[in-house]
C-alpha positions in Angstrom: -1.5 -14.9 15.7 -1.4 -12.1 13.2 1.8 -10.0 13.0 2.8 -6.8 11.2 6.1 -6.2 9.5 8.4 -3.3 10.3 11.2 -2.9 7.7 14.1 -0.6 8.3 16.0 -0.2 5.0 19.1 1.4 3.5 17.0 2.0 0.4 14.5 4.8 0.7 11.1 4.7 -1.0 12.4 7.2 -3.6 15.4 5.0 -4.4 16.3 5.6 -8.1 16.5 1.9 -9.0 15.0 -1.4 -8.1 15.0 -2.0 -4.4 14.9 -5.5 -2.8 13.3 -4.2 0.4 10.6 -2.2 -1.4 9.8 -5.2 -3.6 9.5 -7.3 -0.4 7.3 -4.7 1.2 5.0 -4.5 -1.8 4.4 -8.2 -1.8 4.0 -8.5 2.0 1.5 -5.7 2.0 -0.9 -7.9 0.1 -1.8 -9.7 3.3 0.0 -7.9 6.1 0.4 -4.3 7.5 3.9 -3.1 6.5 5.7 -0.2 8.1 8.7 0.9 6.0 11.4 3.0 7.8 13.6 4.9 5.4 17.4 5.4 6.0 17.7 8.8 7.7 19.2 11.8 6.1 22.3 13.2 7.9 22.5 17.0 8.3 25.2 16.9 5.6 22.7 15.0 3.3 20.2 17.7 3.8 22.6 20.5 2.9 23.9 18.8 -0.2 20.4 17.7 -1.3 19.1 21.2 -0.9 21.9 22.7 -2.9 21.4 20.1 -5.7 17.7 20.8 -5.9 16.5 17.3 -4.7 12.8 17.7 -5.0 11.8 14.9 -2.7 14.2 16.0 0.0 12.8 19.5 -0.2 9.3 18.2 0.3 10.4 16.5 3.5 12.4 19.4 4.7 9.8 21.1 7.0 9.5 17.9 9.1 13.2 17.1 8.9 14.2 20.6 10.2 11.7 20.3 13.1 13.0 16.8 14.0 9.6 15.2 13.4 9.0 11.8 11.9 7.2 12.0 8.6 4.6 9.4 7.5 4.2 8.9 3.7 2.1 6.7 1.4 3.0 5.3 -2.0 0.5 5.0 -4.9 2.1 1.8 -6.0 1.4 0.2 -2.6 -2.1 1.7 -1.8 -3.1 -0.6 1.0 -1.5 -1.9 4.3 1.6 0.3 3.8 3.1 3.3 5.7 6.5 4.7 5.1 8.4 6.7 7.8 11.1 9.2 7.2 13.0 9.6 10.6 14.5 12.8 11.8 18.0 13.7 10.6 21.2 12.2 12.2 24.7 13.4 12.6 27.3 12.6 9.8 29.8 10.5 11.7 31.3 7.9 9.2 34.3 10.2 8.7 35.3 9.7 12.4 37.9 7.1 13.2 37.0 4.0 15.3 36.9 4.8 19.0 35.0 6.4 21.8 34.0 9.6 19.9 32.5 7.6 17.0 30.8 5.2 19.4 29.3 8.2 21.3 27.8 9.8 18.3 26.7 6.5 16.8 24.7 5.8 19.9 23.1 9.2 19.6 22.1 8.5 16.0 20.8 5.1 17.0 18.6 6.6 19.7 17.1 9.1 17.1 16.1 6.2 14.9 14.8 4.0 17.7 12.8 6.9 19.1 11.1 7.3 15.6 10.4 3.6 15.4 8.9 3.7 18.9 6.6 6.5 17.9 5.6 4.7 14.8 4.6 1.6 16.8 2.6 3.8 19.2 0.9 6.0 16.5 -0.2 3.0 14.5 -0.9 0.6 17.4 1.6 -1.9 16.3 1.8 -4.6 19.0 2.9 -7.9 17.5 5.4 -7.5 14.7 8.5 -8.9 13.0 11.3 -6.5 12.5 13.6 -6.7 9.4 16.7 -4.5 9.0 17.6 -4.6 5.3 21.3 -4.0 5.0 21.5 -0.9 7.2 23.5 -1.9 10.4 24.4 1.7 11.1 21.0 2.2 12.7 18.9 -0.3 14.7 20.6 -3.4 13.4 18.3 -5.3 15.7 15.7 -3.9 18.1 16.2 -3.9 21.9 14.0 -6.7 23.5 11.9 -4.1 25.3 10.6 -2.8 22.0 8.6 -6.0 21.8 9.4 -7.4 18.3 8.4 -11.0 17.9 11.7 -11.6 16.1 14.5 -9.3 14.8 15.8 -10.3 11.4 18.9 -8.9 9.7 18.9 -9.0 5.8 22.5 -9.1 4.3 22.5 -8.4 0.6 26.2 -7.5 -0.1 29.7 -8.1 1.3 29.8 -4.8 3.3 33.6 -5.2 3.8 34.3 -4.6 0.1 33.2 -1.0 0.0 35.7 1.3 1.7 33.1 3.7 2.9 30.7 1.2 4.4 33.5 -1.1 5.7 35.0 1.6 7.9 32.4 1.1 10.6 29.7 -1.0 8.9 31.5 -4.3 9.0 31.7 -4.2 12.8 28.1 -3.0 13.2 26.9 -5.7 10.7 28.7 -8.5 12.5 27.2 -7.3 15.8 23.7 -7.2 14.2 24.1 -10.8 12.8 25.3 -12.1 16.2 22.3 -10.5 18.0 19.6 -11.2 15.3 17.1 -14.1 15.7 17.7 -14.8 12.0 19.9 -13.4 9.3 18.9 -13.7 5.6 21.7 -13.8 3.0 21.2 -13.3 -0.7 24.0 -15.5 -2.0 25.9 -18.7 -1.4 29.1 -16.8 -0.7 27.4 -14.6 1.9 26.1 -17.7 3.5 29.7 -19.0 3.8 31.0 -15.7 5.2 28.2 -15.1 7.7 27.8 -18.6 9.0 31.0 -18.0 10.9 29.2 -15.5 13.0 25.9 -17.2 13.8 24.1 -20.5 13.3 20.9 -18.6 12.6 21.6 -18.0 8.9 19.3 -18.7 5.9 19.7 -18.3 2.2 17.1 -15.8 0.8 17.9 -15.2 -2.9 16.8 -12.1 -4.8 13.7 -12.3 -6.9 11.9 -10.3 -9.5 8.5 -8.7 -10.3 8.0 -11.5 -12.8 4.4 -10.5 -13.8 5.7 -7.0 -14.7 8.7 -8.2 -16.8 6.7 -10.9 -18.5 4.8 -8.1 -20.3 7.9 -7.8 -22.5 6.8 -11.1 -24.0 3.0 -10.5 -24.1 2.6 -6.7 -24.8 3.6 -4.6 -27.8 5.5 -1.5 -26.6 6.4 1.3 -29.0 10.1 1.8 -29.7 11.5 3.9 -26.8 12.4 7.5 -27.5 15.9 6.9 -26.3 16.5 4.7 -29.4 15.4 7.3 -31.9 18.0 7.6 -34.7 19.5 4.3 -33.6 18.8 1.4 -36.0 19.9 -2.2 -35.9 20.1 -4.6 -33.0 20.2 -3.5 -29.4 22.6 -4.8 -26.7 21.3 -3.7 -23.3 22.0 -3.5 -19.6 19.7 -2.4 -16.8 21.0 -1.5 -13.4 23.1 0.7 -11.3 26.1 1.9 -13.2 28.4 2.0 -10.1 32.1 2.1 -9.7 32.7 -1.3 -8.2 30.5 -3.8 -10.0 30.5 -2.7 -13.7 33.4 -3.6 -16.0 33.4 -0.4 -18.1 36.4 -1.4 -20.3 34.4 -4.5 -21.2 31.4 -2.3 -22.2 33.6 -0.1 -24.3 35.1 -3.2 -26.1 31.5 -4.4 -26.7 30.4 -1.1 -28.2 33.6 -0.8 -30.4 33.1 -4.5 -31.6 29.5 -3.7 -32.7 29.5 -0.3 -34.3 26.3 -1.1 -36.2 24.4 -2.0 -33.0 23.3 0.1 -30.1 24.6 -0.4 -26.6 21.7 0.7 -24.4 22.7 1.4 -20.7 19.6 1.9 -18.4 20.2 3.1 -14.9 21.8 5.8 -12.7 25.4 6.6 -13.4 27.4 6.5 -10.1 30.9 6.4 -11.5 33.3 8.7 -13.3 34.8 5.9 -15.2 32.4 5.9 -18.2 33.4 9.5 -18.9 37.1 8.9 -18.1 37.4 6.1 -20.7 35.2 7.8 -23.3 32.4 5.2 -23.2 29.7 7.9 -23.1 31.2 9.6 -26.2 30.8 6.6 -28.5 28.1 7.2 -31.1 26.4 3.8 -30.6 26.2 4.1 -26.8 22.9 5.4 -25.2 22.8 6.1 -21.5 19.3 6.8 -20.3 19.9 7.5 -16.6 17.4 6.4 -13.9 14.1 4.9 -15.0 11.1 3.9 -13.0 10.5 0.1 -12.6 7.3 0.3 -14.6 9.3 1.7 -17.6 11.8 -1.1 -17.8 9.8 -3.8 -19.6 9.4 -1.5 -22.7 13.1 -0.9 -22.8 13.9 -4.5 -22.2 11.5 -5.6 -25.0 13.5 -3.7 -27.5 16.8 -5.2 -26.4 17.9 -8.2 -28.5 20.2 -9.4 -25.7 20.8 -8.3 -22.1 24.1 -8.1 -20.4 25.5 -8.5 -16.9 29.0 -7.0 -17.4 30.3 -7.4 -13.8 33.9 -7.3 -12.8 35.2 -10.5 -11.1 36.2 -9.4 -7.6 35.5 -10.1 -3.9 32.4 -7.9 -4.0 30.8 -9.5 -7.0 31.5 -13.1 -5.9 28.9 -12.5 -3.2 26.2 -11.2 -5.5 23.1 -12.9 -6.8 22.0 -10.1 -9.1 18.5 -8.8 -8.9 18.4 -8.3 -12.7 19.0 -11.9 -13.7 15.4 -13.0 -13.1 14.0 -9.8 -14.6 15.9 -10.6 -17.8 14.8 -14.2 -17.8 11.2 -13.3 -17.1 11.3 -11.3 -20.4 12.8 -14.4 -22.2 15.9 -12.5 -23.2 19.3 -14.1 -24.0 21.7 -13.1 -21.3 25.4 -12.7 -21.6 27.2 -12.5 -18.3 30.7 -12.6 -16.9 31.3 -15.6 -14.6 31.6 -13.5 -11.4 30.1 -15.8 -8.8 29.1 -19.3 -8.0 25.4 -18.2 -7.9 25.5 -16.9 -11.5 27.2 -20.1 -12.6 24.1 -22.0 -11.4 22.2 -20.4 -14.3 24.3 -22.3 -16.8 22.1 -23.6 -19.6 19.9 -20.5 -19.3 22.5 -17.8 -19.9 25.7 -17.4 -21.9 28.6 -17.5 -19.4 31.9 -15.8 -20.3 35.2 -16.6 -18.7 37.1 -13.7 -20.2 36.7 -10.4 -22.2 37.3 -12.2 -25.5 34.9 -14.9 -24.5 32.3 -12.3 -23.5 32.4 -10.9 -27.1 32.1 -14.3 -28.6 29.1 -15.1 -26.4 27.4 -11.9 -27.6 27.8 -13.1 -31.2 26.4 -16.5 -30.3 23.4 -15.0 -28.4 22.6 -12.6 -31.2 22.3 -15.6 -33.5 19.9 -17.4 -31.2 16.4 -18.1 -32.4 14.8 -20.6 -30.0 11.3 -20.0 -28.7 11.5 -23.1 -26.4 14.5 -21.5 -24.7 12.7 -18.3 -24.2 9.8 -20.1 -22.5 12.3 -22.1 -20.4 13.8 -18.8 -19.1 10.5 -17.3 -18.3 9.3 -20.5 -16.5 12.5 -20.5 -14.4 12.0 -16.8 -13.5 8.5 -17.6 -12.3 10.0 -19.8 -9.6 11.9 -16.7 -8.4 9.1 -14.3 -8.3 8.5 -12.1 -5.2 5.2 -14.0 -4.3 7.3 -17.2 -4.3 10.1 -15.6 -2.3 7.7 -14.1 0.3 6.2 -17.5 0.9 9.7 -18.7 1.7 10.1 -15.7 4.1 6.9 -16.6 6.0 8.0 -20.2 6.3 11.4 -19.0 7.7 9.6 -16.7 10.2 7.5 -19.6 11.3 10.5 -21.9 11.8 12.4 -19.2 13.8 9.5 -17.8 15.7 6.8 -20.3 16.1 4.1 -17.8 15.3 1.4 -18.1 12.6 1.7 -15.8 9.6 -1.0 -13.3 8.6 -1.7 -15.1 5.4 -2.8 -18.3 7.1 -4.6 -16.4 9.8 -6.7 -14.6 7.3 -7.4 -17.9 5.4 -8.5 -19.4 8.7 -10.8 -16.5 9.4 -12.5 -16.8 6.0 -12.9 -20.6 6.6 
């Protein structure tokens, strides 16, 4: 029986960096109708977004202020894809645990569920699998009467390690995992943590748009404008420059140890620490801000090595980084801290560092590397972790936990 996919995600379609849920949706939409429900704006988000000049929020504002669901399309997913922006919700995370928070959380949840019900009705969605991607604050699982074949919760980080999300999110996530038909976890450590809550847990590691990032090996891109005036080798990082994962003192030591090279940091800056320690003032440091996914291969091609400069803490020990397979698909030498058991499984493909001093030594070793066979080995490994390969795994998991036939096989049978 053919089924559709409904994904409710913390990461909106206009997310400024690579999104796991949007990458999944793009691949699923090749064979299946996908309905992608964005995380709702709170009324506070609307006010702050308006004052900051958020262009996308302003375009959504007429529908948001009228409390209407808004359907959107994406040019990068032209077929089988509809995005839904739900009406706004109340900002309640500041409230302490208790009956007042529970009351308003139920109101917010009803707002989101009402929008999903309307989506199902408007688009005649009858048989579908529901996936909540790391947003337990709303519709962690769907009530049985909404008719989902299966409700899946997708856990991608240790929610207890962020003070904001942990305040209420840990309890809500645990409840979602207990109620879900299946929980997907993106790392071995998360599997250990969440298996205590449910026996319906399956590893589902992050993947990459390998065909896109392999163009760094096959195409010839012009030198990026961001590197104008910067000669010599380039040491790079691509990702969210946040306050919890990134080891900024380590990045500063890297830049100071290599004054004749450029430290290129690609991604949105969501931390005050780079400015506080003067990282952004160093003459050989270039910070590009957010870049579209399609722009990343050109930037990566002009990096001599790529970094994963993560801190070693309870949050990062649960991370299988999205960027590792992007780097490997481009054949790049990767220098990384030894922050998790999952990253240590890449030993032999990456340069693992046990300390700051070791990290600097591994950078020196990686810059001396000149091994075409190793580049091909990295790229071949990344192809095993592409989104097409990962979505095949997802369909198999859905089969095991639901007993229904996926759309891909249905369509193949129809053609036969």
